[in-house]
ZADO-1210 file (C-alpha; in nm, 4 decimals, padded with zeros to 6 digits):
<atoms>
<atom x="08.1032" y="10.2809" z="10.2794" code="MET" pos="1"/>
<atom x="07.8911" y="09.9663" z="10.2675" code="GLY" pos="2"/>
<atom x="07.8983" y="09.6928" z="10.5312" code="PRO" pos="3"/>
<atom x="08.0998" y="09.3745" z="10.5530" code="ILE" pos="4"/>
<atom x="07.8535" y="09.0930" z="10.4791" code="MET" pos="5"/>
<atom x="07.9193" y="08.7815" z="10.6893" code="ILE" pos="6"/>
<atom x="07.7548" y="08.4695" z="10.5456" code="VAL" pos="7"/>
<atom x="07.7906" y="08.2058" z="10.8178" code="GLU" pos="8"/>
<atom x="07.5349" y="07.9589" z="10.9569" code="ASP" pos="9"/>
<atom x="07.7235" y="07.8876" z="11.2815" code="GLU" pos="10"/>
<atom x="07.5923" y="08.1582" z="11.5133" code="GLU" pos="11"/>
<atom x="07.8898" y="08.1590" z="11.7504" code="ALA" pos="12"/>
<atom x="08.1397" y="08.2066" z="11.4678" code="ILE" pos="13"/>
<atom x="07.9253" y="08.4770" z="11.3074" code="ALA" pos="14"/>
<atom x="07.9021" y="08.6683" z="11.6367" code="ARG" pos="15"/>
<atom x="08.2783" y="08.6583" z="11.6936" code="VAL" pos="16"/>
<atom x="08.3550" y="08.7700" z="11.3378" code="LEU" pos="17"/>
<atom x="08.0999" y="09.0511" z="11.3634" code="ALA" pos="18"/>
<atom x="08.2532" y="09.1751" z="11.6898" code="ALA" pos="19"/>
<atom x="08.6024" y="09.1933" z="11.5394" code="TYR" pos="20"/>
<atom x="08.4799" y="09.3473" z="11.2137" code="VAL" pos="21"/>
<atom x="08.2956" y="09.6216" z="11.4041" code="ARG" pos="22"/>
<atom x="08.5979" y="09.6780" z="11.6276" code="LYS" pos="23"/>
<atom x="08.8015" y="09.7402" z="11.3108" code="ALA" pos="24"/>
<atom x="08.5599" y="10.0190" z="11.2172" code="GLY" pos="25"/>
<atom x="08.3325" y="09.8471" z="10.9659" code="PHE" pos="26"/>
<atom x="07.9579" y="09.8112" z="10.9667" code="GLU" pos="27"/>
<atom x="07.8396" y="09.4526" z="10.9609" code="CYS" pos="28"/>
<atom x="07.5530" y="09.2470" z="10.8149" code="LEU" pos="29"/>
<atom x="07.5051" y="08.8792" z="10.9052" code="ILE" pos="30"/>
<atom x="07.3295" y="08.6310" z="10.6760" code="CYS" pos="31"/>
<atom x="07.2672" y="08.2751" z="10.7999" code="LYS" pos="32"/>
<atom x="07.2280" y="08.1026" z="10.4630" code="ASP" pos="33"/>
<atom x="07.3125" y="08.1443" z="10.0965" code="GLY" pos="34"/>
<atom x="06.9628" y="08.2336" z="09.9790" code="SER" pos="35"/>
<atom x="06.9405" y="08.5181" z="10.2312" code="GLN" pos="36"/>
<atom x="07.2821" y="08.6460" z="10.1233" code="ALA" pos="37"/>
<atom x="07.1901" y="08.6610" z="09.7544" code="LEU" pos="38"/>
<atom x="06.8530" y="08.8198" z="09.8307" code="ALA" pos="39"/>
<atom x="07.0175" y="09.0884" z="10.0453" code="SER" pos="40"/>
<atom x="07.3273" y="09.1528" z="09.8348" code="PHE" pos="41"/>
<atom x="07.2082" y="09.4232" z="09.5943" code="GLU" pos="42"/>
<atom x="07.0249" y="09.6280" z="09.8559" code="ALA" pos="43"/>
<atom x="07.3081" y="09.5995" z="10.1111" code="ALA" pos="44"/>
<atom x="07.5854" y="09.6925" z="09.8635" code="LYS" pos="45"/>
<atom x="07.8550" y="09.5347" z="10.0829" code="PRO" pos="46"/>
<atom x="08.2127" y="09.6485" z="10.0493" code="VAL" pos="47"/>
<atom x="08.3276" y="09.2871" z="10.1033" code="LEU" pos="48"/>
<atom x="08.1724" y="08.9443" z="10.1686" code="VAL" pos="49"/>
<atom x="08.3021" y="08.6852" z="10.4164" code="LEU" pos="50"/>
<atom x="08.1507" y="08.3683" z="10.2739" code="LEU" pos="51"/>
<atom x="08.1377" y="08.0265" z="10.4381" code="ASP" pos="52"/>
<atom x="08.1419" y="07.7363" z="10.1929" code="VAL" pos="53"/>
<atom x="07.9257" y="07.4903" z="10.3878" code="MET" pos="54"/>
<atom x="07.5853" y="07.6596" z="10.4121" code="LEU" pos="55"/>
<atom x="07.2274" y="07.5297" z="10.4281" code="PRO" pos="56"/>
<atom x="07.0335" y="07.5646" z="10.1039" code="GLY" pos="57"/>
<atom x="07.2617" y="07.7366" z="09.8533" code="LYS" pos="58"/>
<atom x="07.6226" y="07.6610" z="09.9404" code="ASP" pos="59"/>
<atom x="07.9106" y="07.9069" z="09.9220" code="GLY" pos="60"/>
<atom x="08.0031" y="07.8105" z="09.5663" code="TRP" pos="61"/>
<atom x="07.6508" y="07.8931" z="09.4440" code="GLU" pos="62"/>
<atom x="07.6554" y="08.2233" z="09.6326" code="VAL" pos="63"/>
<atom x="07.9963" y="08.3123" z="09.4881" code="LEU" pos="64"/>
<atom x="07.8741" y="08.2426" z="09.1350" code="ARG" pos="65"/>
<atom x="07.5610" y="08.4499" z="09.1997" code="GLY" pos="66"/>
<atom x="07.7692" y="08.7440" z="09.3200" code="ILE" pos="67"/>
<atom x="08.0119" y="08.7191" z="09.0306" code="ARG" pos="68"/>
<atom x="07.7279" y="08.7278" z="08.7777" code="GLU" pos="69"/>
<atom x="07.6584" y="09.0872" z="08.8775" code="LYS" pos="70"/>
<atom x="07.9405" y="09.2311" z="09.0880" code="SER" pos="71"/>
<atom x="08.3160" y="09.2514" z="09.1414" code="ALA" pos="72"/>
<atom x="08.2638" y="09.2931" z="09.5178" code="CYS" pos="73"/>
<atom x="08.5584" y="09.1303" z="09.7020" code="PRO" pos="74"/>
<atom x="08.4806" y="08.7859" z="09.8481" code="VAL" pos="75"/>
<atom x="08.6848" y="08.5979" z="10.1085" code="ILE" pos="76"/>
<atom x="08.5902" y="08.2302" z="10.1413" code="MET" pos="77"/>
<atom x="08.5757" y="08.0708" z="10.4881" code="LEU" pos="78"/>
<atom x="08.5740" y="07.6946" z="10.5236" code="THR" pos="79"/>
<atom x="08.6834" y="07.4040" z="10.7391" code="ALA" pos="80"/>
<atom x="08.8168" y="07.2398" z="10.4257" code="ARG" pos="81"/>
<atom x="09.1738" y="07.3536" z="10.3822" code="GLY" pos="82"/>
<atom x="09.2823" y="07.1259" z="10.0990" code="GLU" pos="83"/>
<atom x="09.4814" y="07.2854" z="09.8181" code="VAL" pos="84"/>
<atom x="09.2183" y="07.1787" z="09.5628" code="GLY" pos="85"/>
<atom x="08.9457" y="07.3685" z="09.7455" code="ASP" pos="86"/>
<atom x="09.1592" y="07.6806" z="09.7730" code="ARG" pos="87"/>
<atom x="09.2373" y="07.6667" z="09.4015" code="ILE" pos="88"/>
<atom x="08.8696" y="07.6175" z="09.3184" code="ARG" pos="89"/>
<atom x="08.7714" y="07.9199" z="09.5273" code="GLY" pos="90"/>
<atom x="09.0278" y="08.1448" z="09.3641" code="LEU" pos="91"/>
<atom x="08.9502" y="08.0176" z="09.0145" code="ASN" pos="92"/>
<atom x="08.5784" y="08.0826" z="09.0633" code="GLU" pos="93"/>
<atom x="08.6403" y="08.4451" z="09.1554" code="GLY" pos="94"/>
<atom x="08.7187" y="08.4558" z="09.5286" code="ALA" pos="95"/>
<atom x="08.9723" y="08.7188" z="09.6347" code="ASP" pos="96"/>
<atom x="09.1117" y="08.5195" z="09.9273" code="ASP" pos="97"/>
<atom x="09.0564" y="08.1906" z="10.1102" code="TYR" pos="98"/>
<atom x="09.0840" y="08.1246" z="10.4859" code="ILE" pos="99"/>
<atom x="09.0620" y="07.7748" z="10.6356" code="ALA" pos="100"/>
<atom x="08.8975" y="07.7112" z="10.9739" code="LYS" pos="101"/>
<atom x="08.9908" y="07.7235" z="11.2522" code="PRO" pos="102"/>
<atom x="09.1195" y="08.0774" z="11.2161" code="PHE" pos="103"/>
<atom x="09.2125" y="08.3689" z="11.4395" code="GLU" pos="104"/>
<atom x="08.9643" y="08.6598" z="11.4091" code="PRO" pos="105"/>
<atom x="09.2559" y="08.9039" z="11.3996" code="GLU" pos="106"/>
<atom x="09.3862" y="08.7256" z="11.0886" code="GLU" pos="107"/>
<atom x="09.0471" y="08.7551" z="10.9203" code="VAL" pos="108"/>
<atom x="09.0419" y="09.1298" z="10.9872" code="VAL" pos="109"/>
<atom x="09.3979" y="09.1609" z="10.8530" code="ALA" pos="110"/>
<atom x="09.2969" y="08.9729" z="10.5374" code="ARG" pos="111"/>
<atom x="08.9924" y="09.1997" z="10.4945" code="ILE" pos="112"/>
<atom x="09.2111" y="09.5090" z="10.5198" code="GLN" pos="113"/>
<atom x="09.4656" y="09.3620" z="10.2766" code="ALA" pos="114"/>
<atom x="09.1985" y="09.2793" z="10.0172" code="VAL" pos="115"/>
<atom x="09.0417" y="09.6247" z="10.0498" code="LEU" pos="116"/>
<atom x="09.3794" y="09.7881" z="09.9873" code="ARG" pos="117"/>
<atom x="09.4072" y="09.6250" z="09.6460" code="ARG" pos="118"/>
<atom x="09.3447" y="09.8390" z="09.3370" code="PRO" pos="119"/>
<atom x="08.9794" y="09.8437" z="09.2247" code="PRO" pos="120"/>
<atom x="08.8893" y="09.5611" z="08.9904" code="GLN" pos="121"/>
<atom x="08.6200" y="09.5168" z="08.7350" code="SER" pos="122"/>
<atom x="08.4515" y="09.1855" z="08.6757" code="LEU" pos="123"/>
<atom x="08.5654" y="09.0966" z="08.3266" code="VAL" pos="124"/>
<atom x="08.4861" y="08.7777" z="08.1350" code="ASP" pos="125"/>
<atom x="08.4410" y="08.6995" z="07.7648" code="PRO" pos="126"/>
<atom x="08.0766" y="08.8091" z="07.7750" code="ASP" pos="127"/>
<atom x="08.0441" y="09.0927" z="08.0247" code="GLN" pos="128"/>
<atom x="08.2072" y="09.3684" z="08.2271" code="ILE" pos="129"/>
<atom x="08.0656" y="09.4553" z="08.5686" code="VAL" pos="130"/>
<atom x="08.1351" y="09.7496" z="08.7978" code="PHE" pos="131"/>
<atom x="07.8946" y="09.7136" z="09.0898" code="GLY" pos="132"/>
<atom x="07.5441" y="09.7826" z="08.9601" code="SER" pos="133"/>
<atom x="07.6693" y="09.8653" z="08.6075" code="LEU" pos="134"/>
<atom x="07.6868" y="09.5686" z="08.3703" code="ARG" pos="135"/>
<atom x="07.7874" y="09.5692" z="08.0043" code="ILE" pos="136"/>
<atom x="07.7015" y="09.2553" z="07.8079" code="ASP" pos="137"/>
<atom x="07.9420" y="09.2254" z="07.5175" code="ARG" pos="138"/>
<atom x="07.7544" y="08.9475" z="07.3425" code="GLN" pos="139"/>
<atom x="07.4204" y="09.1277" z="07.3223" code="SER" pos="140"/>
<atom x="07.5828" y="09.4756" z="07.3248" code="ARG" pos="141"/>
<atom x="07.3506" y="09.5779" z="07.6068" code="SER" pos="142"/>
<atom x="07.4091" y="09.8004" z="07.9095" code="VAL" pos="143"/>
<atom x="07.2292" y="09.7450" z="08.2413" code="TYR" pos="144"/>
<atom x="07.2187" y="09.9718" z="08.5462" code="LEU" pos="145"/>
<atom x="07.0595" y="09.8370" z="08.8640" code="ASN" pos="146"/>
<atom x="06.9122" y="09.5588" z="08.6515" code="GLY" pos="147"/>
<atom x="06.7396" y="09.7941" z="08.4047" code="ALA" pos="148"/>
<atom x="06.8500" y="09.8046" z="08.0403" code="VAL" pos="149"/>
<atom x="06.9756" y="10.1406" z="07.9118" code="LEU" pos="150"/>
<atom x="06.9200" y="10.2730" z="07.5612" code="SER" pos="151"/>
<atom x="07.2669" y="10.3526" z="07.4268" code="VAL" pos="152"/>
<atom x="07.3570" y="10.4492" z="07.0696" code="THR" pos="153"/>
<atom x="07.6099" y="10.2194" z="06.8981" code="PRO" pos="154"/>
<atom x="07.8872" y="10.4823" z="06.8994" code="ARG" pos="155"/>
<atom x="07.8319" y="10.5746" z="07.2650" code="ASP" pos="156"/>
<atom x="07.8314" y="10.2041" z="07.3524" code="LEU" pos="157"/>
<atom x="08.1633" y="10.1568" z="07.1729" code="SER" pos="158"/>
<atom x="08.3126" y="10.4434" z="07.3728" code="LEU" pos="159"/>
<atom x="08.1747" y="10.3087" z="07.7012" code="LEU" pos="160"/>
<atom x="08.3067" y="09.9608" z="07.6229" code="LEU" pos="161"/>
<atom x="08.6530" y="10.0940" z="07.5445" code="PHE" pos="162"/>
<atom x="08.6707" y="10.2940" z="07.8676" code="LEU" pos="163"/>
<atom x="08.5300" y="10.0017" z="08.0712" code="ALA" pos="164"/>
<atom x="08.7869" y="09.7644" z="07.9263" code="GLU" pos="165"/>
<atom x="09.0590" y="10.0065" z="08.0385" code="ASN" pos="166"/>
<atom x="08.9404" y="10.1267" z="08.3814" code="PRO" pos="167"/>
<atom x="09.1306" y="10.4002" z="08.5659" code="ASN" pos="168"/>
<atom x="09.3347" y="10.4861" z="08.2554" code="ARG" pos="169"/>
<atom x="09.3376" y="10.8375" z="08.1162" code="LEU" pos="170"/>
<atom x="09.2812" y="10.8837" z="07.7437" code="PHE" pos="171"/>
<atom x="09.3196" y="11.2041" z="07.5453" code="GLU" pos="172"/>
<atom x="09.0448" y="11.2974" z="07.2997" code="ARG" pos="173"/>
<atom x="09.2721" y="11.2167" z="07.0064" code="GLU" pos="174"/>
<atom x="09.3333" y="10.8670" z="07.1441" code="GLN" pos="175"/>
<atom x="08.9609" y="10.8055" z="07.1868" code="LEU" pos="176"/>
<atom x="08.8901" y="10.9281" z="06.8338" code="ILE" pos="177"/>
<atom x="09.1486" y="10.6838" z="06.6969" code="GLU" pos="178"/>
<atom x="09.0352" y="10.3871" z="06.9111" code="LYS" pos="179"/>
<atom x="08.6566" y="10.4362" z="06.8864" code="VAL" pos="180"/>
<atom x="08.5811" y="10.6502" z="06.5806" code="TRP" pos="181"/>
<atom x="08.8726" y="10.5188" z="06.3729" code="GLY" pos="182"/>
<atom x="09.1806" y="10.6754" z="06.2156" code="ILE" pos="183"/>
<atom x="08.9799" y="10.7750" z="05.9053" code="ASP" pos="184"/>
<atom x="08.7387" y="10.9932" z="06.1075" code="TYR" pos="185"/>
<atom x="08.7489" y="11.3498" z="05.9764" code="GLU" pos="186"/>
<atom x="08.5097" y="11.5222" z="06.2172" code="GLY" pos="187"/>
<atom x="08.5845" y="11.7320" z="06.5237" code="SER" pos="188"/>
<atom x="08.7084" y="11.5844" z="06.8511" code="ASP" pos="189"/>
<atom x="08.4065" y="11.7629" z="06.9987" code="ARG" pos="190"/>
<atom x="08.2274" y="11.4364" z="06.9172" code="ALA" pos="191"/>
<atom x="08.4038" y="11.2795" z="07.2168" code="VAL" pos="192"/>
<atom x="08.2750" y="11.5491" z="07.4525" code="ASP" pos="193"/>
<atom x="07.9174" y="11.5081" z="07.3298" code="LEU" pos="194"/>
<atom x="07.9339" y="11.1296" z="07.3604" code="SER" pos="195"/>
<atom x="08.0689" y="11.1567" z="07.7154" code="ILE" pos="196"/>
<atom x="07.7892" y="11.4000" z="07.8012" code="LYS" pos="197"/>
<atom x="07.5256" y="11.1525" z="07.6784" code="ARG" pos="198"/>
<atom x="07.6864" y="10.8645" z="07.8692" code="LEU" pos="199"/>
<atom x="07.6950" y="11.0644" z="08.1916" code="ARG" pos="200"/>
<atom x="07.3267" y="11.1428" z="08.1509" code="SER" pos="201"/>
<atom x="07.2482" y="10.7724" z="08.1066" code="LEU" pos="202"/>
<atom x="07.4647" y="10.6782" z="08.4070" code="LEU" pos="203"/>
<atom x="07.3222" y="10.9511" z="08.6303" code="LEU" pos="204"/>
<atom x="07.2027" y="10.6963" z="08.8865" code="HIS" pos="205"/>
<atom x="07.5245" y="10.4914" z="08.8882" code="TRP" pos="206"/>
<atom x="07.6411" y="10.5258" z="09.2520" code="PRO" pos="207"/>
<atom x="07.9571" y="10.7327" z="09.2893" code="ALA" pos="208"/>
<atom x="08.0688" y="10.4681" z="09.5395" code="ALA" pos="209"/>
<atom x="08.1080" y="10.2317" z="09.2426" code="GLU" pos="210"/>
<atom x="08.2510" y="10.4544" z="08.9720" code="GLY" pos="211"/>
<atom x="08.2129" y="10.7471" z="08.7349" code="GLU" pos="212"/>
<atom x="08.3385" y="10.8921" z="08.4093" code="ILE" pos="213"/>
<atom x="08.5882" y="11.1617" z="08.4987" code="ARG" pos="214"/>
<atom x="08.7158" y="11.4590" z="08.3027" code="THR" pos="215"/>
<atom x="09.0718" y="11.5767" z="08.3463" code="LEU" pos="216"/>
<atom x="09.0450" y="11.9327" z="08.2196" code="ARG" pos="217"/>
<atom x="09.2541" y="11.9973" z="07.9147" code="GLY" pos="218"/>
<atom x="09.3680" y="11.6372" z="07.9031" code="THR" pos="219"/>
<atom x="09.0973" y="11.3771" z="07.8491" code="GLY" pos="220"/>
<atom x="08.8676" y="11.1227" z="08.0112" code="TYR" pos="221"/>
<atom x="08.8790" y="10.8079" z="08.2204" code="GLN" pos="222"/>
<atom x="08.6318" y="10.5591" z="08.3618" code="LEU" pos="223"/>
<atom x="08.7251" y="10.5694" z="08.7302" code="TYR" pos="224"/>
<atom x="08.6306" y="10.2508" z="08.9160" code="ALA" pos="225"/>
<atom x="08.5694" y="10.3051" z="09.2878" code="ASN" pos="226"/>
<atom x="08.4606" y="10.0112" z="09.5030" code="THR" pos="227"/>
<atom x="08.4333" y="10.2136" z="09.8245" code="SER" pos="228"/>
<atom x="08.7717" y="10.0995" z="09.9491" code="ARG" pos="229"/>
</atoms>
């Protein structure tokens, strides 16, 4: 399991949050500004980010947008501004929760645990789907893993897109043939198995902590999304 990343420039608050987070059994990483948080994010692979809005350099909104460009990692916003408009903005821009200062550390830990109990989510928008370090760009029909572009055949890409758009759902071979190959396809359903085999080879270095393509023997396949919760 990755650490909880605390992005907070007030040292006293960061220390208190870190103490309670560690007491709850999580590892902890503290970043004092937005630029440091974005620079550390991919290597750290946090399981959740506690993100202050008012930060030196890049503020919390910029950091949130930077995270959401590449990851569905849960983010809880922390701020002294408790107005309804700010809470709505945070949630609309992709935050999973919003806590106004001053707060009780026990409440923050409870919110962390509540967010981590939610079903895994992918980052889905009109142009891309993101599961951790795996990103599928719909517009360019490109697949990226850890920032590197993968060479995927058009049919395999169509299958991967379909599974990624329906994470954690099981599909029988016949369903995949109909949805991806088309109802007029007259070949063997063995084509699904071969396509899955090629995709698994391409995604060999996709961390199991983020997801995998699973086989349910005698039944079918699913893209299982696992955010280390």
